[in-house]
mmCIF file of the N, C-alpha and C atoms, coordinates in Angstrom:
data_MODEL
# 
_entry.id   MODEL 
# 
loop_
_atom_site.group_PDB 
_atom_site.id 
_atom_site.type_symbol 
_atom_site.label_atom_id 
_atom_site.label_alt_id 
_atom_site.label_comp_id 
_atom_site.label_asym_id 
_atom_site.label_entity_id 
_atom_site.label_seq_id 
_atom_site.pdbx_PDB_ins_code 
_atom_site.Cartn_x 
_atom_site.Cartn_y 
_atom_site.Cartn_z 
_atom_site.occupancy 
_atom_site.B_iso_or_equiv 
_atom_site.pdbx_formal_charge 
_atom_site.auth_seq_id 
_atom_site.auth_comp_id 
_atom_site.auth_asym_id 
_atom_site.auth_atom_id 
_atom_site.pdbx_PDB_model_num 
ATOM 1   N N  . MET A 1 1  ? 23.604  -12.405 -19.321 1.00 0.00 ? 1  MET A N  1 
ATOM 2   C CA . MET A 1 1  ? 22.289  -12.095 -19.676 1.00 0.00 ? 1  MET A CA 1 
ATOM 3   C C  . MET A 1 1  ? 21.383  -12.591 -18.747 1.00 0.00 ? 1  MET A C  1 
ATOM 4   N N  . LYS A 1 2  ? 21.143  -13.687 -18.570 1.00 0.00 ? 2  LYS A N  1 
ATOM 5   C CA . LYS A 1 2  ? 20.284  -14.151 -17.896 1.00 0.00 ? 2  LYS A CA 1 
ATOM 6   C C  . LYS A 1 2  ? 20.364  -13.731 -16.401 1.00 0.00 ? 2  LYS A C  1 
ATOM 7   N N  . LYS A 1 3  ? 21.933  -13.426 -15.877 1.00 0.00 ? 3  LYS A N  1 
ATOM 8   C CA . LYS A 1 3  ? 22.203  -12.712 -14.262 1.00 0.00 ? 3  LYS A CA 1 
ATOM 9   C C  . LYS A 1 3  ? 21.320  -11.431 -14.495 1.00 0.00 ? 3  LYS A C  1 
ATOM 10  N N  . ILE A 1 4  ? 21.606  -10.708 -15.394 1.00 0.00 ? 4  ILE A N  1 
ATOM 11  C CA . ILE A 1 4  ? 20.645  -9.210  -15.780 1.00 0.00 ? 4  ILE A CA 1 
ATOM 12  C C  . ILE A 1 4  ? 19.166  -9.236  -15.845 1.00 0.00 ? 4  ILE A C  1 
ATOM 13  N N  . SER A 1 5  ? 19.029  -10.417 -15.898 1.00 0.00 ? 5  SER A N  1 
ATOM 14  C CA . SER A 1 5  ? 17.404  -10.610 -16.156 1.00 0.00 ? 5  SER A CA 1 
ATOM 15  C C  . SER A 1 5  ? 16.776  -10.911 -14.992 1.00 0.00 ? 5  SER A C  1 
ATOM 16  N N  . ALA A 1 6  ? 17.591  -11.845 -14.072 1.00 0.00 ? 6  ALA A N  1 
ATOM 17  C CA . ALA A 1 6  ? 17.403  -12.210 -13.091 1.00 0.00 ? 6  ALA A CA 1 
ATOM 18  C C  . ALA A 1 6  ? 17.072  -10.750 -11.965 1.00 0.00 ? 6  ALA A C  1 
ATOM 19  N N  . LYS A 1 7  ? 18.247  -10.107 -12.098 1.00 0.00 ? 7  LYS A N  1 
ATOM 20  C CA . LYS A 1 7  ? 17.928  -9.114  -11.150 1.00 0.00 ? 7  LYS A CA 1 
ATOM 21  C C  . LYS A 1 7  ? 17.389  -8.214  -11.508 1.00 0.00 ? 7  LYS A C  1 
ATOM 22  N N  . LEU A 1 8  ? 16.518  -7.797  -12.748 1.00 0.00 ? 8  LEU A N  1 
ATOM 23  C CA . LEU A 1 8  ? 15.576  -7.149  -13.653 1.00 0.00 ? 8  LEU A CA 1 
ATOM 24  C C  . LEU A 1 8  ? 14.113  -7.482  -12.589 1.00 0.00 ? 8  LEU A C  1 
ATOM 25  N N  . LEU A 1 9  ? 14.180  -9.034  -12.746 1.00 0.00 ? 9  LEU A N  1 
ATOM 26  C CA . LEU A 1 9  ? 12.978  -9.574  -12.576 1.00 0.00 ? 9  LEU A CA 1 
ATOM 27  C C  . LEU A 1 9  ? 12.703  -9.103  -10.508 1.00 0.00 ? 9  LEU A C  1 
ATOM 28  N N  . LYS A 1 10 ? 13.753  -9.680  -9.782  1.00 0.00 ? 10 LYS A N  1 
ATOM 29  C CA . LYS A 1 10 ? 14.001  -9.068  -8.558  1.00 0.00 ? 10 LYS A CA 1 
ATOM 30  C C  . LYS A 1 10 ? 13.490  -7.952  -8.142  1.00 0.00 ? 10 LYS A C  1 
ATOM 31  N N  . MET A 1 11 ? 14.168  -7.027  -8.951  1.00 0.00 ? 11 MET A N  1 
ATOM 32  C CA . MET A 1 11 ? 13.808  -5.541  -8.838  1.00 0.00 ? 11 MET A CA 1 
ATOM 33  C C  . MET A 1 11 ? 12.510  -5.267  -8.812  1.00 0.00 ? 11 MET A C  1 
ATOM 34  N N  . VAL A 1 12 ? 11.623  -6.017  -9.894  1.00 0.00 ? 12 VAL A N  1 
ATOM 35  C CA . VAL A 1 12 ? 10.097  -5.450  -10.540 1.00 0.00 ? 12 VAL A CA 1 
ATOM 36  C C  . VAL A 1 12 ? 9.622   -6.323  -8.981  1.00 0.00 ? 12 VAL A C  1 
ATOM 37  N N  . LEU A 1 13 ? 10.062  -7.062  -8.658  1.00 0.00 ? 13 LEU A N  1 
ATOM 38  C CA . LEU A 1 13 ? 8.880   -8.225  -7.493  1.00 0.00 ? 13 LEU A CA 1 
ATOM 39  C C  . LEU A 1 13 ? 9.317   -6.819  -6.503  1.00 0.00 ? 13 LEU A C  1 
ATOM 40  N N  . ILE A 1 14 ? 10.082  -6.614  -6.356  1.00 0.00 ? 14 ILE A N  1 
ATOM 41  C CA . ILE A 1 14 ? 10.529  -5.713  -4.716  1.00 0.00 ? 14 ILE A CA 1 
ATOM 42  C C  . ILE A 1 14 ? 9.375   -4.579  -5.310  1.00 0.00 ? 14 ILE A C  1 
ATOM 43  N N  . ILE A 1 15 ? 9.226   -3.882  -6.026  1.00 0.00 ? 15 ILE A N  1 
ATOM 44  C CA . ILE A 1 15 ? 8.692   -2.620  -6.417  1.00 0.00 ? 15 ILE A CA 1 
ATOM 45  C C  . ILE A 1 15 ? 7.058   -3.014  -6.147  1.00 0.00 ? 15 ILE A C  1 
ATOM 46  N N  . GLN A 1 16 ? 6.815   -4.016  -6.850  1.00 0.00 ? 16 GLN A N  1 
ATOM 47  C CA . GLN A 1 16 ? 5.301   -4.764  -7.069  1.00 0.00 ? 16 GLN A CA 1 
ATOM 48  C C  . GLN A 1 16 ? 4.931   -5.033  -5.292  1.00 0.00 ? 16 GLN A C  1 
ATOM 49  N N  . VAL A 1 17 ? 5.665   -5.765  -4.844  1.00 0.00 ? 17 VAL A N  1 
ATOM 50  C CA . VAL A 1 17 ? 5.342   -5.664  -3.231  1.00 0.00 ? 17 VAL A CA 1 
ATOM 51  C C  . VAL A 1 17 ? 5.242   -4.694  -2.519  1.00 0.00 ? 17 VAL A C  1 
ATOM 52  N N  . PHE A 1 18 ? 6.164   -3.365  -2.941  1.00 0.00 ? 18 PHE A N  1 
ATOM 53  C CA . PHE A 1 18 ? 5.878   -2.175  -2.033  1.00 0.00 ? 18 PHE A CA 1 
ATOM 54  C C  . PHE A 1 18 ? 5.108   -1.161  -2.437  1.00 0.00 ? 18 PHE A C  1 
ATOM 55  N N  . THR A 1 19 ? 4.686   -1.503  -3.801  1.00 0.00 ? 19 THR A N  1 
ATOM 56  C CA . THR A 1 19 ? 3.190   -0.608  -4.170  1.00 0.00 ? 19 THR A CA 1 
ATOM 57  C C  . THR A 1 19 ? 1.955   -1.369  -3.485  1.00 0.00 ? 19 THR A C  1 
ATOM 58  N N  . VAL A 1 20 ? 2.015   -2.715  -3.454  1.00 0.00 ? 20 VAL A N  1 
ATOM 59  C CA . VAL A 1 20 ? 0.885   -3.393  -2.841  1.00 0.00 ? 20 VAL A CA 1 
ATOM 60  C C  . VAL A 1 20 ? 0.820   -3.344  -1.578  1.00 0.00 ? 20 VAL A C  1 
ATOM 61  N N  . LYS A 1 21 ? 2.131   -2.876  -0.550  1.00 0.00 ? 21 LYS A N  1 
ATOM 62  C CA . LYS A 1 21 ? 1.794   -2.440  0.285   1.00 0.00 ? 21 LYS A CA 1 
ATOM 63  C C  . LYS A 1 21 ? 1.379   -1.139  1.063   1.00 0.00 ? 21 LYS A C  1 
ATOM 64  N N  . SER A 1 22 ? 2.049   -0.085  0.384   1.00 0.00 ? 22 SER A N  1 
ATOM 65  C CA . SER A 1 22 ? 1.384   1.110   0.393   1.00 0.00 ? 22 SER A CA 1 
ATOM 66  C C  . SER A 1 22 ? 0.365   1.132   0.040   1.00 0.00 ? 22 SER A C  1 
ATOM 67  N N  . THR A 1 23 ? -0.108  0.687   -0.955  1.00 0.00 ? 23 THR A N  1 
ATOM 68  C CA . THR A 1 23 ? -1.802  0.919   -1.494  1.00 0.00 ? 23 THR A CA 1 
ATOM 69  C C  . THR A 1 23 ? -2.682  0.066   -0.518  1.00 0.00 ? 23 THR A C  1 
ATOM 70  N N  . LEU A 1 24 ? -2.241  -0.959  0.179   1.00 0.00 ? 24 LEU A N  1 
ATOM 71  C CA . LEU A 1 24 ? -3.171  -1.635  1.529   1.00 0.00 ? 24 LEU A CA 1 
ATOM 72  C C  . LEU A 1 24 ? -2.629  -0.511  2.341   1.00 0.00 ? 24 LEU A C  1 
ATOM 73  N N  . LEU A 1 25 ? -1.780  0.147   2.632   1.00 0.00 ? 25 LEU A N  1 
ATOM 74  C CA . LEU A 1 25 ? -1.555  0.953   3.982   1.00 0.00 ? 25 LEU A CA 1 
ATOM 75  C C  . LEU A 1 25 ? -2.426  2.357   3.966   1.00 0.00 ? 25 LEU A C  1 
ATOM 76  N N  . CYS A 1 26 ? -2.824  2.831   2.466   1.00 0.00 ? 26 CYS A N  1 
ATOM 77  C CA . CYS A 1 26 ? -3.335  3.964   2.062   1.00 0.00 ? 26 CYS A CA 1 
ATOM 78  C C  . CYS A 1 26 ? -4.736  3.584   2.375   1.00 0.00 ? 26 CYS A C  1 
ATOM 79  N N  . LYS A 1 27 ? -5.064  2.232   1.690   1.00 0.00 ? 27 LYS A N  1 
ATOM 80  C CA . LYS A 1 27 ? -6.700  1.871   2.279   1.00 0.00 ? 27 LYS A CA 1 
ATOM 81  C C  . LYS A 1 27 ? -7.068  1.952   3.615   1.00 0.00 ? 27 LYS A C  1 
ATOM 82  N N  . LYS A 1 28 ? -6.220  1.754   4.684   1.00 0.00 ? 28 LYS A N  1 
ATOM 83  C CA . LYS A 1 28 ? -6.601  1.002   5.599   1.00 0.00 ? 28 LYS A CA 1 
ATOM 84  C C  . LYS A 1 28 ? -6.151  2.694   6.513   1.00 0.00 ? 28 LYS A C  1 
ATOM 85  N N  . ASN A 1 29 ? -5.810  3.550   6.077   1.00 0.00 ? 29 ASN A N  1 
ATOM 86  C CA . ASN A 1 29 ? -5.727  4.916   6.795   1.00 0.00 ? 29 ASN A CA 1 
ATOM 87  C C  . ASN A 1 29 ? -6.808  5.816   6.285   1.00 0.00 ? 29 ASN A C  1 
ATOM 88  N N  . THR A 1 30 ? -7.505  5.422   4.979   1.00 0.00 ? 30 THR A N  1 
ATOM 89  C CA . THR A 1 30 ? -8.539  6.314   4.263   1.00 0.00 ? 30 THR A CA 1 
ATOM 90  C C  . THR A 1 30 ? -9.683  5.653   5.203   1.00 0.00 ? 30 THR A C  1 
ATOM 91  N N  . LYS A 1 31 ? -9.386  4.315   5.094   1.00 0.00 ? 31 LYS A N  1 
ATOM 92  C CA . LYS A 1 31 ? -10.599 3.816   6.166   1.00 0.00 ? 31 LYS A CA 1 
ATOM 93  C C  . LYS A 1 31 ? -10.955 4.269   7.593   1.00 0.00 ? 31 LYS A C  1 
ATOM 94  N N  . ASP A 1 32 ? -9.992  4.142   8.323   1.00 0.00 ? 32 ASP A N  1 
ATOM 95  C CA . ASP A 1 32 ? -9.462  4.657   9.648   1.00 0.00 ? 32 ASP A CA 1 
ATOM 96  C C  . ASP A 1 32 ? -9.854  6.192   9.911   1.00 0.00 ? 32 ASP A C  1 
ATOM 97  N N  . SER A 1 33 ? -9.295  7.252   8.924   1.00 0.00 ? 33 SER A N  1 
ATOM 98  C CA . SER A 1 33 ? -9.875  8.444   8.863   1.00 0.00 ? 33 SER A CA 1 
ATOM 99  C C  . SER A 1 33 ? -11.087 8.925   8.677   1.00 0.00 ? 33 SER A C  1 
ATOM 100 N N  . PHE A 1 34 ? -11.789 7.903   7.880   1.00 0.00 ? 34 PHE A N  1 
ATOM 101 C CA . PHE A 1 34 ? -13.197 7.837   7.061   1.00 0.00 ? 34 PHE A CA 1 
ATOM 102 C C  . PHE A 1 34 ? -14.014 7.487   8.723   1.00 0.00 ? 34 PHE A C  1 
ATOM 103 N N  . PHE A 1 35 ? -13.723 6.229   9.518   1.00 0.00 ? 35 PHE A N  1 
ATOM 104 C CA . PHE A 1 35 ? -14.704 6.184   10.566  1.00 0.00 ? 35 PHE A CA 1 
ATOM 105 C C  . PHE A 1 35 ? -14.193 7.297   11.734  1.00 0.00 ? 35 PHE A C  1 
ATOM 106 N N  . THR A 1 36 ? -13.062 7.986   11.902  1.00 0.00 ? 36 THR A N  1 
ATOM 107 C CA . THR A 1 36 ? -12.986 8.789   12.692  1.00 0.00 ? 36 THR A CA 1 
ATOM 108 C C  . THR A 1 36 ? -13.788 10.189  12.913  1.00 0.00 ? 36 THR A C  1 
ATOM 109 N N  . THR A 1 37 ? -13.994 10.450  11.394  1.00 0.00 ? 37 THR A N  1 
ATOM 110 C CA . THR A 1 37 ? -14.562 11.754  10.816  1.00 0.00 ? 37 THR A CA 1 
ATOM 111 C C  . THR A 1 37 ? -15.997 11.754  11.178  1.00 0.00 ? 37 THR A C  1 
ATOM 112 N N  . LYS A 1 38 ? -16.909 10.381  10.680  1.00 0.00 ? 38 LYS A N  1 
ATOM 113 C CA . LYS A 1 38 ? -17.667 9.562   10.806  1.00 0.00 ? 38 LYS A CA 1 
ATOM 114 C C  . LYS A 1 38 ? -18.367 9.713   12.536  1.00 0.00 ? 38 LYS A C  1 
ATOM 115 N N  . SER A 1 39 ? -17.262 9.362   13.314  1.00 0.00 ? 39 SER A N  1 
ATOM 116 C CA . SER A 1 39 ? -17.645 9.320   14.817  1.00 0.00 ? 39 SER A CA 1 
ATOM 117 C C  . SER A 1 39 ? -17.604 10.942  15.504  1.00 0.00 ? 39 SER A C  1 
ATOM 118 N N  . LYS A 1 40 ? -16.838 11.865  14.877  1.00 0.00 ? 40 LYS A N  1 
ATOM 119 C CA . LYS A 1 40 ? -16.858 12.856  15.051  1.00 0.00 ? 40 LYS A CA 1 
ATOM 120 C C  . LYS A 1 40 ? -18.252 13.472  15.096  1.00 0.00 ? 40 LYS A C  1 
ATOM 121 N N  . ASN A 1 41 ? -18.903 13.423  13.793  1.00 0.00 ? 41 ASN A N  1 
ATOM 122 C CA . ASN A 1 41 ? -20.237 14.182  13.410  1.00 0.00 ? 41 ASN A CA 1 
ATOM 123 C C  . ASN A 1 41 ? -21.433 13.321  13.996  1.00 0.00 ? 41 ASN A C  1 
ATOM 124 N N  . ASN A 1 42 ? -20.939 12.307  14.507  1.00 0.00 ? 42 ASN A N  1 
ATOM 125 C CA . ASN A 1 42 ? -22.210 11.892  15.710  1.00 0.00 ? 42 ASN A CA 1 
ATOM 126 C C  . ASN A 1 42 ? -21.983 12.512  17.319  1.00 0.00 ? 42 ASN A C  1 
ATOM 127 N N  . GLY A 1 43 ? -20.739 12.803  17.524  1.00 0.00 ? 43 GLY A N  1 
ATOM 128 C CA . GLY A 1 43 ? -20.345 13.328  18.725  1.00 0.00 ? 43 GLY A CA 1 
ATOM 129 C C  . GLY A 1 43 ? -20.028 12.339  19.662  1.00 0.00 ? 43 GLY A C  1 
ATOM 130 N N  . TYR A 1 44 ? -19.291 11.315  19.036  1.00 0.00 ? 44 TYR A N  1 
ATOM 131 C CA . TYR A 1 44 ? -18.711 10.451  20.122  1.00 0.00 ? 44 TYR A CA 1 
ATOM 132 C C  . TYR A 1 44 ? -17.479 10.844  20.130  1.00 0.00 ? 44 TYR A C  1 
# 
């Protein structure tokens, strides 16, 4: 029983790390695209 729960906990942790990483990447990408569009509008 304990072994199974440990495996589940590990999986949950890994999934959480992946979601956090993906959200951070998405935020970074949206920020970058926002800046590029802003500079395009300014004619740079």
